[in-house]
SERO-4910 file (N, C-alpha, C, O; in steps of 0.05 Angstrom, whole numbers):
BEGIN
 pado doro    nc1    nc2    nc3   cac1   cac2   cac3    cc1    cc2    cc3    oc1    oc2    oc3
  Met    A     28    -24      0      0      2      3     13     28      0     30     35     16
  Thr    A      7     40    -14     26     63    -16     25     92     11      1     98     13
  Ser    A     38    104     23     37    116     35      8    138     41     -4    151     24
  Gly    A      4    137     63    -21    147     78    -43    130     58    -58    145     45
  Thr    A    -45    106     54    -64     84     52    -65     72     74    -45     68     88
  Phe    A    -91     62     82    -94     34    100   -116     23     91   -129     32     72
  Arg    A   -123     -3    107   -133    -23     97   -150    -19    117   -142    -10    139
  Thr    A   -182    -25    112   -199    -24    134   -206    -52    150   -188    -68    146
  Asn    A   -222    -60    162   -226    -84    177   -249    -94    144   -252    -80    123
  Ser    A   -259   -114    149   -264   -132    128   -301   -117    125   -317   -118    144
  Met    A   -309   -107    103   -335    -99    104   -339   -109     73   -323   -119     56
  Pro    A   -374   -100     71   -394   -111     46   -382    -82     32   -380    -59     40
  Arg    A   -377    -97      6   -372    -60    -18   -399    -70    -46   -398    -94    -51
  Leu    A   -408    -63    -54   -431    -62    -72   -422    -42    -94   -411    -20    -91
  Ile    A   -428    -55   -120   -426    -35   -141   -461    -39   -157   -474    -59   -159
  Val    A   -467    -18   -163   -488    -15   -180   -484    -10   -208   -468      7   -201
  Ala    A   -482     -9   -233   -472    -13   -255   -507    -15   -268   -523    -34   -267
  Ile    A   -510     15   -281   -536     30   -302   -522     17   -327   -498     14   -323
  Arg    A   -529      9   -347   -517     -2   -372   -542     14   -391   -563     23   -381
  Gly    A   -536     14   -416   -547     18   -438   -553     58   -453   -568     68   -470
  Met    A   -538     67   -439   -529     97   -451   -522     94   -473   -524    115   -487
  Val    A   -514     74   -485   -512     79   -519   -537     87   -514   -546    108   -505
  Gly    A   -548     67   -520   -579     69   -537   -600     93   -525   -614    105   -541
  Leu    A   -601     99   -494   -603    122   -500   -594    141   -502   -610    158   -494
  Gln    A   -567    156   -512   -558    182   -529   -565    167   -551   -589    168   -546
  Asp    A   -564    153   -573   -563    153   -592   -599    161   -595   -604    177   -613
  Asp    A   -624    149   -578   -646    164   -577   -655    188   -574   -670    202   -587
  Lys    A   -640    193   -552   -658    224   -536   -631    232   -531   -630    233   -506
  Gly    A   -605    238   -542   -585    263   -541   -571    252   -516   -579    235   -499
  Asp    A   -545    268   -518   -526    273   -491   -535    280   -470   -531    266   -450
  Trp    A   -553    306   -467   -563    321   -444   -588    303   -437   -594    303   -413
  His    A   -602    288   -453   -629    279   -436   -614    254   -418   -617    246   -395
  Thr    A   -598    247   -437   -574    216   -428   -565    228   -403   -573    216   -383
  Arg    A   -549    250   -397   -540    262   -365   -561    263   -351   -555    261   -327
  Gln    A   -583    267   -354   -605    287   -339   -618    244   -327   -626    237   -304
  Gln    A   -617    229   -348   -638    204   -335   -612    193   -318   -618    183   -296
  Ile    A   -584    192   -325   -567    176   -306   -568    185   -284   -573    175   -262
  Glu    A   -560    211   -290   -567    225   -247   -593    226   -245   -596    239   -224
  His    A   -612    222   -251   -637    220   -231   -629    183   -225   -635    178   -201
  Tyr    A   -620    163   -237   -622    142   -228   -598    139   -207   -600    122   -188
  Phe    A   -575    154   -209   -555    151   -186   -569    174   -160   -558    174   -137
  Asp    A   -584    186   -164   -595    201   -140   -617    173   -132   -616    166   -109
  Val    A   -629    164   -143   -638    139   -126   -620    120   -121   -630    109   -101
  Val    A   -599    109   -126   -578     99   -113   -580    100    -82   -587     87    -63
  Thr    A   -565    134    -96   -550    146    -66   -574    151    -41   -570    148    -17
  Glu    A   -604    161    -56   -615    162    -35   -621    135    -14   -618    136     11
  Val    A   -632    104    -32   -630     76    -21   -604     69     -2   -602     62     21
  Ser    A   -591     75    -17   -560     77     -1   -552     80     30   -541     66     46
  His    A   -566    113     30   -561    121     48   -573    116     71   -561    113     92
  Glu    A   -609    112     65   -636     96     74   -624     77     92   -630     74    116
  Cys    A   -602     58     77   -596     30     92   -570     29    103   -559      7    109
  Gly    A   -554     59    108   -537     67    121   -509     61    104   -490     53    118
  Gly    A   -507     63     78   -483     59     65   -476     86     58   -489    106     62
  Ile    A   -448     84     44   -431    111     43   -427    108      8   -410     93     -1
  Val    A   -445    125    -10   -420    124    -32   -400    134    -27   -397    155    -14
  Ser    A   -384    120    -36   -352    138    -39   -351    145    -62   -333    162    -63
  Ser    A   -364    139    -95   -353    146   -120   -370    139   -141   -388    122   -139
  Tyr    A   -363    153   -161   -382    147   -185   -361    143   -207   -341    157   -208
  Glu    A   -367    122   -226   -354    117   -250   -371    118   -281   -388    101   -288
  His    A   -364    138   -293   -385    127   -309   -412    114   -305   -431    128   -296
  Asp    A   -414     94   -310   -446     73   -303   -441     64   -280   -453     43   -277
  Ser    A   -424     70   -258   -426     51   -230   -425     66   -215   -414     88   -220
  Ala    A   -434     62   -193   -440     70   -168   -424     56   -148   -435     35   -143
  Phe    A   -400     59   -133   -389     51   -103   -396     62    -82   -393     85    -74
  Ile    A   -412     37    -68   -418     41    -44   -411     18    -24   -412     -5    -32
  Ser    A   -403     26      3   -400     12     28   -409      9     45   -421     30     50
  Phe    A   -412     -9     64   -434    -17     82   -419    -18    110   -395    -24    108
  Ser    A   -430    -13    139   -413    -26    160   -420    -55    161   -403    -71    169
  Asn    A   -445    -65    154   -450    -94    158   -456   -103    127   -450    -90    107
  Ser    A   -469   -127    129   -463   -149    109   -498   -144     98   -505   -142     75
  Lys    A   -518   -141    121   -548   -138    124   -563   -118    118   -585   -119    109
  Lys    A   -546    -93    124   -547    -68    103   -541    -71     69   -551    -61     49
  Ala    A   -518    -90     73   -512    -89     41   -534   -105     30   -542    -98      9
  Leu    A   -543   -121     39   -557   -142     18   -590   -128     23   -606   -134      4
  Lys    A   -599   -114     42   -620    -92     37   -622    -72     17   -643    -69      4
  Ala    A   -602    -61     14   -597    -47     -6   -595    -52    -29   -602    -39    -49
  Ser    A   -580    -77    -26   -581    -80    -64   -611    -87    -66   -625    -73    -81
  Leu    A   -621   -105    -54   -651   -118    -61   -669    -87    -67   -683    -85    -87
  Ser    A   -665    -62    -45   -681    -42    -47   -675    -33    -73   -693    -31    -90
  Ile    A   -653    -28    -77   -643    -13   -106   -664    -21   -137   -679    -13   -154
  Leu    A   -645    -50   -123   -666    -64   -154   -689    -58   -154   -695    -50   -177
  Asp    A   -712    -56   -134   -732    -50   -134   -739    -30   -148   -753    -32   -169
  Lys    A   -729     -7   -137   -732     18   -133   -728     17   -171   -748     20   -186
  Leu    A   -704     12   -181   -699     28   -206   -708     10   -227   -700     16   -250
  Met    A   -724    -13   -225   -735    -31   -239   -768    -20   -235   -785    -21   -253
  Ala    A   -772    -11   -210   -803     12   -213   -799     35   -236   -817     42   -250
  Glu    A   -776     44   -238   -770     60   -250   -764     57   -280   -762     75   -296
  Glu    A   -762     34   -284   -763     29   -313   -786     21   -324   -789     17   -348
  Ala    A   -805     16   -304   -826      3   -319   -845     27   -315   -869     24   -318
  Gly    A   -834     51   -308   -858     79   -317   -874     70   -290   -898     74   -295
  Lys    A   -872     62   -269   -884     58   -239   -885     97   -229   -905    111   -223
  Thr    A   -852    106   -231   -850    131   -206   -855    158   -242   -855    162   -266
  Asp    A   -859    167   -214   -871    198   -235   -838    209   -224   -828    207   -202
  Val    A   -829    220   -243   -810    236   -249   -804    262   -264   -818    264   -284
  Asp    A   -785    285   -261   -782    305   -283   -800    299   -311   -792    280   -324
  Ser    A   -824    312   -321   -832    307   -351   -814    316   -367   -821    313   -390
  Glu    A   -787    329   -361   -769    323   -378   -753    305   -385   -741    305   -406
  Met    A   -752    286   -366   -739    254   -372   -761    237   -375   -758    213   -375
  Leu    A   -789    252   -380   -799    218   -398   -800    221   -429   -793    239   -444
  Asp    A   -814    194   -433   -813    200   -471   -839    200   -470   -852    201   -449
  Ala    A   -853    198   -500   -880    200   -513   -903    184   -502   -927    187   -505
  Thr    A   -891    168   -489   -911    150   -482   -914    138   -450   -925    117   -441
  Asn    A   -897    165   -435   -897    172   -403   -882    160   -394   -880    162   -369
  Lys    A   -863    140   -409   -843    122   -397   -814    130   -394   -807    148   -408
  Leu    A   -798    120   -379   -773    113   -371   -761    112   -392   -780    107   -407
  Val    A   -737    113   -411   -720     97   -431   -710     73   -405   -701     75   -383
  Pro    A   -717     55   -418   -708     27   -412   -678     20   -400   -665      5   -415
  Leu    A   -666     27   -379   -638     22   -386   -637     -8   -366   -657    -16   -355
  Ser    A   -613    -19   -363   -608    -42   -347   -594    -45   -318   -570    -46   -314
  Val    A   -603    -46   -311   -586    -48   -278   -578    -75   -271   -587    -98   -275
  Arg    A   -555    -63   -258   -535    -98   -255   -527    -88   -225   -523    -65   -218
  Leu    A   -526   -111   -211   -506   -103   -182   -495   -117   -172   -507   -138   -166
  Gly    A   -472   -116   -166   -447   -141   -156   -441   -130   -127   -435   -107   -121
  Val    A   -445   -154   -110   -433   -146    -78   -417   -165    -67   -419   -189    -71
  His    A   -397   -154    -49   -366   -178    -39   -366   -168    -15   -381   -150     -7
  Tyr    A   -345   -183      0   -347   -176     34   -313   -175     32   -306   -184     11
  Gly    A   -296   -169     44   -276   -163     47   -257   -137     60   -273   -119     66
  Pro    A   -233   -132     66   -223   -103     73   -214    -97     48   -206   -110     29
  Leu    A   -216    -72     53   -217    -51     34   -192    -35     43   -183    -37     66
  Asp    A   -175    -10     13   -152      7     21   -169     34     16   -184     40     -3
  Val    A   -162     47     38   -174     77     29   -153     97     38   -138     97     58
  Gln    A   -156    118     15   -132    133     14   -150    161     10   -156    168    -12
  Val    A   -157    175     30   -166    205     20   -188    199     12   -198    212     -7
  Gly    A   -200    180     23   -242    178     27   -239    153      1   -252    133      7
  Glu    A   -226    152    -20   -232    134    -39   -224    104    -32   -206    100    -16
  Phe    A   -236     83    -46   -232     55    -31   -221     47    -66   -227     55    -88
  Ser    A   -201     22    -52   -189      7    -77   -175    -21    -58   -171    -21    -34
  Gly    A   -170    -45    -77   -157    -58    -75   -176    -87    -82   -199    -88    -91
  Pro    A   -159   -109    -75   -174   -126    -79   -202   -135    -87   -210   -142   -109
  Val    A   -212   -133    -66   -248   -134    -54   -257   -119    -77   -276   -130    -88
  Leu    A   -248    -93    -87   -266    -76    -94   -259    -84   -132   -276    -82   -149
  Asp    A   -232    -93   -137   -225   -111   -152   -256   -133   -166   -272   -134   -185
  Met    A   -249   -150   -139   -269   -177   -152   -302   -162   -161   -314   -164   -182
  Thr    A   -308   -147   -137   -328   -137   -139   -341   -126   -169   -364   -130   -176
  Lys    A   -318   -110   -185   -321    -99   -212   -322   -124   -224   -335   -123   -245
  Lys    A   -314   -146   -220   -313   -169   -246   -343   -187   -235   -353   -206   -247
  Met    A   -350   -178   -216   -379   -195   -203   -404   -175   -227   -426   -178   -238
  Val    A   -389   -161   -225   -419   -137   -239   -422   -133   -261   -444   -126   -269
  Thr    A   -393   -136   -283   -394   -148   -304   -402   -169   -313   -406   -169   -337
  Arg    A   -407   -190   -299   -421   -213   -299   -451   -210   -293   -468   -228   -294
  Ala    A   -453   -197   -289   -487   -200   -275   -505   -197   -309   -492   -182   -324
  Lys    A   -517   -202   -316   -545   -196   -327   -567   -175   -324   -574   -172   -300
  Pro    A   -579   -161   -339   -604   -152   -327   -620   -157   -305   -636   -176   -303
  Ser    A   -616   -138   -288   -629   -147   -263   -626   -159   -246   -644   -162   -230
  Gln    A   -606   -170   -243   -588   -182   -234   -562   -175   -205   -542   -160   -207
  Ile    A   -569   -190   -181   -554   -180   -167   -532   -205   -162   -542   -224   -150
  Ile    A   -506   -208   -169   -482   -224   -167   -472   -226   -136   -471   -202   -130
  Ala    A   -462   -241   -111   -454   -233    -93   -424   -252    -94   -424   -269   -112
  Ser    A   -406   -251    -80   -399   -276    -76   -400   -292    -49   -408   -281    -28
  Gln    A   -393   -313    -51   -394   -338    -20   -388   -326      1   -397   -336     22
  Gln    A   -372   -305      4   -355   -293     22   -372   -271     44   -371   -267     69
  Phe    A   -392   -253     14   -414   -240     27   -436   -257     32   -449   -245     49
  Met    A   -447   -276     27   -466   -294     33   -470   -307     60   -488   -309     76
  Asp    A   -443   -314     59   -437   -329     96   -441   -307    112   -446   -313    135
  Gln    A   -441   -275    107   -439   -259    127   -469   -258    130   -474   -250    153
  Val    A   -490   -263    117   -524   -261    123   -531   -289    122   -555   -290    117
  Ser    A   -523   -308    124   -531   -330    132   -553   -329    152   -553   -312    169
  Gly    A   -572   -345    149   -602   -342    165   -623   -318    151   -646   -313    160
  Glu    A   -611   -307    132   -633   -289    117   -641   -309    100   -628   -325     86
  Glu    A   -667   -306    107   -682   -318     80   -681   -303     50   -697   -289     38
  Val    A   -657   -312     43   -649   -306     12   -652   -334     -6   -646   -355      5
  Glu    A   -661   -335    -31   -649   -360    -47   -630   -352    -63   -630   -328    -66
  Ile    A   -613   -363    -76   -585   -372    -82   -591   -392   -111   -613   -402   -116
  Lys    A   -567   -393   -127   -567   -400   -144   -532   -398   -154   -522   -380   -167
  Gln    A   -521   -419   -144   -498   -429   -157   -483   -418   -185   -494   -429   -204
  Leu    A   -463   -400   -194   -456   -379   -208   -425   -401   -221   -419   -398   -245
  Gly    A   -410   -422   -203   -382   -420   -211   -366   -404   -196   -371   -396   -173
  Ser    A   -346   -399   -209   -328   -389   -194   -314   -365   -206   -327   -358   -226
  Val    A   -295   -349   -202   -280   -316   -225   -260   -332   -204   -263   -344   -183
  Asn    A   -236   -323   -221   -209   -317   -213   -201   -297   -205   -206   -276   -218
  Asp    A   -180   -298   -175   -172   -278   -165   -143   -280   -156   -131   -302   -154
  Pro    A   -132   -255   -149   -107   -268   -145   -103   -284   -121    -79   -290   -118
  Ser    A   -119   -292   -101   -125   -306    -81   -128   -328    -82   -120   -345    -66
  Gly    A   -142   -332   -105   -156   -364   -112   -173   -351   -129   -172   -330   -141
  Lys    A   -196   -374   -128   -220   -376   -143   -242   -371   -121   -244   -381    -99
  Ile    A   -258   -350   -137   -272   -335   -107   -301   -347   -117   -305   -343   -141
  Asp    A   -322   -361   -102   -355   -373   -106   -369   -350   -113   -363   -327   -105
  Ile    A   -389   -355   -131   -402   -329   -131   -429   -347   -138   -428   -368   -151
  Val    A   -458   -331   -125   -484   -337   -128   -499   -310   -141   -494   -286   -138
  Glu    A   -518   -323   -153   -541   -292   -154   -558   -304   -143   -568   -326   -142
  Ile    A   -562   -271   -128   -585   -274   -106   -609   -272   -117   -618   -251   -126
  Ile    A   -624   -300   -117   -654   -288   -135   -678   -271   -121   -689   -271    -99
  Thr    A   -681   -256   -144   -702   -231   -139   -735   -242   -155   -738   -264   -166
  Pro    A   -755   -225   -153   -770   -226   -167   -771   -215   -199   -787   -219   -217
  His    A   -744   -200   -195   -736   -188   -230   -709   -206   -237   -688   -196   -246
  Ser    A   -713   -227   -232   -691   -249   -238   -698   -261   -265   -681   -273   -278
  Arg    A   -718   -257   -270   -737   -269   -303   -733   -247   -317   -729   -247   -341
  Lys    A   -734   -225   -299   -736   -198   -327   -712   -199   -349   -716   -192   -373
  Gly    A   -685   -207   -340   -658   -205   -341   -664   -234   -366   -661   -228   -390
  Val    A   -671   -254   -362   -665   -272   -380   -687   -270   -409   -682   -276   -432
  Glu    A   -714   -260   -395   -733   -255   -423   -716   -231   -437   -708   -240   -459
  Leu    A   -705   -200   -432   -696   -189   -443   -678   -196   -467   -681   -187   -490
  Glu    A   -650   -221   -456   -632   -229   -473   -647   -253   -489   -633   -261   -508
  Ala    A   -670   -265   -485   -691   -291   -500   -702   -255   -529   -699   -259   -553
  Gln    A   -709   -236   -521   -720   -223   -539   -699   -211   -563   -700   -207   -588
  Ala    A   -674   -206   -540   -654   -199   -578   -647   -217   -584   -639   -218   -608
  Ala    A   -645   -241   -567   -638   -256   -589   -647   -270   -615   -635   -277   -635
  Ala    A   -681   -273   -606   -703   -277   -625   -701   -249   -648   -703   -257   -671
  Met    A   -698   -230   -648   -688   -210   -665   -666   -211   -683   -669   -199   -704
  Gln    A   -645   -223   -679   -621   -230   -695   -627   -242   -715   -630   -266   -709
  Glu    A   -630   -237   -743   -637   -254   -776   -602   -263   -786   -582   -250   -781
  Gly    A   -603   -286   -797   -575   -286   -822   -548   -302   -805   -529   -314   -815
  Gly    A   -555   -296   -769   -530   -310   -747   -535   -339   -746   -552   -356   -752
  Pro    A   -505   -336   -731   -505   -366   -727   -535   -373   -706   -553   -359   -697
  Thr    A   -528   -408   -704   -557   -413   -689   -542   -427   -668   -518   -427   -665
  Ala    A   -565   -442   -651   -563   -448   -621   -551   -476   -621   -566   -490   -635
  Ser    A   -537   -486   -615   -519   -504   -618   -521   -526   -592   -532   -518   -571
  Thr    A   -514   -547   -593   -509   -567   -576   -487   -574   -560   -487   -594   -546
  Ala    A   -471   -559   -561   -445   -562   -545   -440   -553   -520   -445   -531   -510
  Thr    A   -429   -573   -510   -417   -568   -470   -400   -554   -467   -392   -552   -444
  Gln    A   -388   -538   -487   -358   -517   -473   -357   -500   -504   -366   -506   -526
  Thr    A   -344   -483   -495   -335   -464   -518   -307   -458   -513   -304   -446   -491
  Val    A   -284   -462   -526   -256   -462   -528   -254   -430   -532   -265   -421   -552
  Leu    A   -241   -412   -514   -234   -383   -527   -210   -381   -521   -199   -392   -502
  Met    A   -196   -362   -544   -157   -373   -548   -157   -343   -558   -168   -337   -579
  Phe    A   -147   -328   -544   -126   -298   -552    -95   -297   -541    -85   -298   -519
  Gln    A    -86   -295   -559    -51   -281   -557    -38   -304   -535    -23   -299   -517
  Gly    A    -49   -328   -543    -39   -352   -521    -49   -362   -504    -44   -382   -491
  Ala    A    -68   -341   -505    -86   -349   -476   -111   -369   -474   -129   -365   -490
  Gln    A   -113   -386   -460   -154   -397   -467   -164   -406   -446   -152   -419   -429
  Ile    A   -189   -400   -445   -206   -398   -426   -227   -421   -445   -231   -424   -470
  Ile    A   -235   -430   -426   -260   -449   -430   -295   -448   -422   -304   -456   -400
  Val    A   -305   -441   -434   -332   -431   -421   -350   -454   -421   -356   -467   -441
  Gly    A   -358   -460   -393   -376   -482   -387   -383   -479   -367   -386   -456   -358
  Asp    A   -388   -505   -350   -404   -504   -323   -394   -492   -299   -404   -483   -279
  Ser    A   -358   -495   -311   -345   -490   -287   -332   -452   -291   -322   -437   -273
  Gln    A   -337   -448   -317   -329   -410   -317   -357   -411   -337   -355   -417   -361
  Pro    A   -382   -403   -324   -398   -398   -349   -398   -369   -358   -415   -365   -375
  Ile    A   -388   -353   -352   -385   -329   -368   -349   -314   -365   -331   -312   -348
  Val    A   -353   -306   -388   -315   -292   -392   -332   -266   -408   -351   -265   -423
  Val    A   -309   -243   -394   -317   -215   -406   -296   -204   -418   -275   -209   -405
  Met    A   -292   -189   -440   -266   -188   -456   -273   -156   -463   -294   -150   -474
  Gly    A   -249   -134   -453   -247   -118   -461   -218    -97   -450   -201   -112   -440
  Arg    A   -210    -70   -450   -196    -57   -443   -194    -54   -410   -174    -45   -398
  Asp    A   -222    -64   -396   -216    -64   -366   -190    -88   -358   -188   -111   -368
  Val    A   -176    -77   -340   -157    -98   -337   -167   -123   -319   -154   -144   -317
  Asn    A   -189   -118   -306   -206   -145   -288   -219   -163   -313   -231   -183   -309
  Asn    A   -215   -154   -335   -234   -174   -347   -214   -204   -357   -190   -207   -358
  Asp    A   -232   -218   -361   -224   -245   -366   -203   -244   -397   -189   -264   -401
  Phe    A   -202   -227   -413   -185   -224   -438   -190   -198   -438   -209   -183   -443
  Ile    A   -158   -192   -431   -150   -154   -438   -141   -152   -466   -123   -161   -479
  Val    A   -169   -132   -471   -155   -126   -513   -159    -94   -499   -177    -80   -490
  Asn    A   -124    -94   -505   -120    -66   -511   -120    -50   -534   -101    -41   -546
  Val    A   -157    -44   -542   -142    -32   -576   -161     -5   -566   -177     -3   -548
  Glu    A   -154     13   -585   -174     40   -579   -206     36   -585   -223     50   -574
  Thr    A   -211     18   -601   -244      5   -611   -249     -6   -586   -269      5   -576
  Ala    A   -239    -21   -571   -250    -33   -548   -257    -22   -519   -237    -15   -506
  Ser    A   -279    -20   -510   -300     -7   -490   -287    -29   -470   -280    -52   -474
  Arg    A   -285    -11   -440   -280    -21   -415   -291    -53   -414   -277    -71   -407
  Gln    A   -313    -56   -421   -316    -81   -413   -342    -85   -434   -366    -85   -429
  His    A   -328    -88   -458   -337    -90   -487   -359   -117   -497   -380   -113   -509
  Ala    A   -354   -132   -493   -368   -160   -498   -368   -185   -472   -355   -185   -452
  Arg    A   -383   -202   -479   -383   -224   -455   -392   -256   -471   -413   -262   -482
  Val    A   -377   -264   -470   -393   -301   -478   -403   -316   -458   -387   -334   -451
  Glu    A   -421   -316   -449   -443   -338   -427   -453   -364   -440   -461   -366   -463
  Tyr    A   -452   -381   -426   -460   -413   -427   -494   -409   -406   -489   -410   -382
  Glu    A   -518   -405   -411   -535   -408   -409   -558   -422   -423   -564   -422   -447
  Asn    A   -571   -436   -401   -589   -455   -417   -586   -468   -436   -603   -467   -454
  Gly    A   -559   -487   -436   -549   -504   -449   -544   -501   -482   -545   -518   -500
  Arg    A   -536   -463   -485   -526   -446   -509   -507   -431   -495   -503   -427   -470
  Phe    A   -495   -424   -515   -469   -400   -519   -481   -385   -533   -494   -392   -553
  Val    A   -476   -352   -521   -473   -334   -532   -461   -308   -529   -458   -303   -505
  Ile    A   -455   -294   -543   -434   -272   -543   -457   -247   -545   -475   -247   -562
  Ser    A   -453   -224   -525   -470   -204   -520   -454   -182   -529   -431   -190   -525
  Asp    A   -452   -154   -541   -445   -131   -548   -453   -121   -513   -472   -131   -500
  His    A   -437   -104   -505   -442    -79   -487   -422    -52   -486   -416    -38   -467
  Ser    A   -412    -51   -518   -400    -31   -528   -407     -1   -537   -430      8   -534
  Thr    A   -392     11   -545   -397     33   -562   -400     32   -587   -418     41   -602
  Asn    A   -376     17   -593   -372     12   -621   -387    -17   -637   -392    -18   -661
  Gly    A   -392    -37   -619   -401    -54   -627   -387    -76   -631   -363    -72   -628
  Thr    A   -395   -103   -637   -366   -124   -640   -380   -147   -663   -402   -156   -670
  Tyr    A   -355   -149   -670   -362   -169   -703   -354   -196   -697   -334   -199   -684
  Val    A   -372   -222   -709   -375   -245   -695   -375   -257   -730   -391   -246   -745
  Gln    A   -358   -278   -739   -353   -291   -765   -349   -319   -755   -330   -329   -742
  Pro    A   -369   -329   -764   -356   -358   -768   -350   -367   -782   -357   -357   -803
  Thr    A   -332   -391   -783   -321   -404   -797   -328   -415   -822   -337   -438   -823
  Gly    A   -323   -396   -852   -339   -397   -872   -367   -386   -880   -382   -389   -899
  Gly    A   -371   -368   -853   -395   -350   -864   -389   -316   -862   -367   -306   -867
  Gln    A   -403   -307   -859   -404   -278   -869   -398   -268   -836   -396   -286   -819
  Pro    A   -396   -243   -830   -394   -224   -803   -424   -217   -797   -444   -210   -810
  Val    A   -420   -221   -776   -452   -206   -763   -446   -189   -749   -435   -201   -731
  Phe    A   -446   -160   -742   -446   -136   -726   -462   -137   -712   -485   -140   -722
  Leu    A   -460   -135   -682   -477   -139   -658   -474   -107   -643   -454   -101   -631
  Ser    A   -496    -89   -645   -490    -76   -627   -518    -73   -606   -541    -72   -615
  Gln    A   -513    -71   -575   -523    -74   -563   -539    -90   -549   -553    -87   -529
  Gln    A   -532   -119   -570   -537   -146   -578   -531   -172   -575   -510   -177   -563
  Gln    A   -543   -188   -583   -523   -214   -572   -544   -237   -596   -567   -236   -604
  Ile    A   -521   -256   -600   -527   -286   -609   -517   -309   -610   -492   -310   -612
  Pro    A   -533   -334   -609   -512   -361   -606   -490   -358   -614   -488   -344   -633
  Leu    A   -466   -370   -602   -447   -383   -619   -449   -412   -628   -460   -428   -613
  Gln    A   -440   -417   -649   -439   -451   -667   -417   -453   -678   -406   -435   -690
  Asn    A   -405   -480   -673   -387   -491   -686   -357   -470   -684   -342   -482   -669
  Ser    A   -348   -454   -690   -317   -438   -694   -322   -415   -706   -343   -413   -717
  Gly    A   -306   -397   -705   -299   -364   -715   -282   -350   -706   -260   -361   -701
  Val    A   -285   -325   -702   -274   -305   -698   -288   -282   -688   -309   -275   -699
  Ile    A   -278   -267   -666   -290   -243   -658   -275   -217   -648   -255   -222   -634
  Ser    A   -281   -192   -652   -269   -181   -664   -282   -153   -648   -306   -151   -652
  Leu    A   -271   -132   -632   -277   -113   -608   -277    -90   -617   -259    -74   -611
  Gly    A   -304    -82   -639   -295    -48   -647   -286    -53   -669   -296    -35   -682
  Gln    A   -275    -64   -682   -273    -65   -702   -267    -87   -728   -250   -105   -727
  Pro    A   -289    -81   -757   -285   -102   -773   -261   -121   -770   -238   -116   -762
  Ile    A   -276   -150   -781   -254   -166   -780   -230   -167   -804   -239   -171   -826
  Thr    A   -202   -164   -803   -187   -170   -810   -162   -174   -800   -155   -172   -776
  Glu    A   -142   -182   -828   -114   -190   -822    -98   -184   -799    -87   -197   -781
  Gln    A   -102   -153   -806    -92   -127   -776   -105   -136   -748    -91   -141   -728
  Ala    A   -131   -137   -749   -142   -133   -731   -143   -157   -702   -150   -181   -706
  Leu    A   -138   -151   -682   -130   -171   -662   -167   -186   -647   -187   -177   -636
  Leu    A   -156   -212   -657   -179   -229   -672   -170   -246   -643   -148   -252   -634
  Ile    A   -205   -253   -632   -212   -273   -607   -224   -296   -622   -245   -292   -634
  Gln    A   -210   -326   -624   -222   -342   -628   -237   -369   -612   -229   -382   -592
  Tyr    A   -262   -372   -630   -272   -385   -612   -290   -411   -628   -303   -409   -649
  Met    A   -286   -437   -610   -292   -458   -617   -315   -468   -601   -313   -462   -577
  Cys    A   -340   -484   -609   -352   -498   -589   -355   -525   -602   -357   -532   -626
  Gln    A   -354   -539   -573   -345   -572   -578   -374   -581   -559   -380   -604   -555
***
């Protein structure tokens, strides 16, 4: 740790990410996008304070919140999701300047990650492995989903919470088991992704593969039951770090869900997917199933000069 930095006792750390700003920006413009995001973060701040949390910082589309104990963090996670999902459904009245012609808020994707452990603090800013791991979990969350570490769930044992095991993610200290906290909104994320897949025409179809091998610059990751999600982009916390100007921080991800493998784009510049022997498919805030083999390019057309991620469904 650097001079002036101290380490706290173990405490829960919550990250709330609000995705979909690219689509909102295209539809409403920069001013409206800023207004709506600020409103959503106001909701996050209000609920966090009500539950005893401290919002330490905001970063682009994410809010970083710390709590004195895990039960408060659990209550805040559930309350924030409830409140923002109500906003997305247009059930809460807000400033009319923020409403579209149908009197509903433009939908955004709410994702939460929560972990437990010691934090490094310097001039009011938090950092350290716990923060990095929480970022990894929130990038793996689907819309309307809360992902938690097993360490966090151990702290709230006795609470009536239903969970679903999601495997583990890598951490400098070893593998961290993660779970989904099941809520009334959990099904919403699955429905949204199914609708997006149904909208795709001419792309790869679902396969019966049991694993997908991803290869990039000599590294290999197998997507399957033990690691159901792989995130790629510029962020150093990603599974594949693709350091090109066209890549977003968390650009795209490949995941295993309900017996099929899909790739989803979460970027500004889009994702290109080309099956072996087929034509490239361009994704912009969309997803398609993967089949057989091919290559993936983040934010730039597939050429010999592009940094390509290879995939093979087996």
